[in-house]
Structures are given as C-alpha cells and as structure tokens.
C-alpha positions in Angstrom: 2.1 -1.3 7.0 -1.3 0.1 6.4 -3.3 0.1 3.1 -5.7 2.6 1.7 -8.8 1.4 3.6 -7.0 1.3 6.9 -5.8 4.9 6.4 -9.3 6.1 5.5 -10.7 4.4 8.6 -7.9 5.9 10.8 -8.4 9.5 9.4 -12.1 9.4 10.1 -11.2 9.4 13.8 -7.9 11.2 13.9 -6.3 14.3 12.3 -2.7 13.1 12.2 -0.6 10.0 12.3 3.1 9.5 13.1 4.9 6.8 11.0 8.5 5.7 11.5 11.3 4.8 9.1 13.4 1.7 9.5 15.9 4.0 11.4 13.1 5.1 13.8 12.8 8.6 12.4 9.3 9.9 13.1 7.4 11.3 10.1 4.1 13.2 10.7 1.2 13.2 8.3 -1.7 15.6 9.1 -5.1 15.7 7.5 -6.3 19.1 6.2 -8.0 19.3 2.9 -5.2 17.0 1.8 -2.5 15.1 3.6 0.6 17.0 4.6 4.0 15.4 5.0 6.5 16.9 7.4 9.7 15.2 8.3 13.3 14.5 7.2 13.8 18.1 6.2 10.9 17.9 3.7 7.4 19.2 3.6 4.9 18.4 0.8 1.2 17.4 0.2 -0.2 14.0 -0.6 -3.6 13.8 -2.5 -5.4 10.9 -0.8 -5.2 7.7 1.3 -4.3 5.6 -1.8 -1.3 7.9 -2.5 -0.4 7.8 1.2 -0.4 4.0 1.3 1.7 3.8 -1.8 4.2 6.4 -0.4 4.5 4.4 2.9 5.0 1.1 1.0 7.8 2.6 -1.2 9.5 4.3 1.7 9.1 1.4 4.2 7.2 3.5 6.8 5.7 1.8 9.8 3.3 2.7 12.6 5.7 1.9 15.4 9.4 2.3 15.8 11.7 -0.7 15.3 13.8 -2.1 18.1 17.1 -0.8 16.6 19.9 -0.7 19.1 
C-alpha cells in the first residue's frame, strides 16, 4: 500500500493510477484539479494525496491484483 509521499511522487509523473481491491476489482484514480474516483458503481472526488492514502488504507486497495483463484 502507498502512503501520502509515494502518491505525491507518483502523480508528479502520471495522471492516473489503477488500484485493486482484495477481489481484484480495478479502481481508477485520475488527477485533475483533484483526484477522481471511478469504480465499483461509484464516482466521487478526493481532495489530496493524504486523503487518497487514507482511503486506500481503509478500503484495502493495492497497486497490483492478488493471486486469487
């Protein structure tokens, strides 16, 4: 899982990131003037990297899919 500093560094180079739930459901976050969440039948905005890191920690989101079979 990434923390605030890692997200800030990542978004300096990229405009979006795909994270995965424990069930390998992809969730896309894109950088605009804010972070935009899109996935799992929901769409909403996240204020900054700190809020994004907290959200990922609470929801158990990871950078790569798990090896669930």
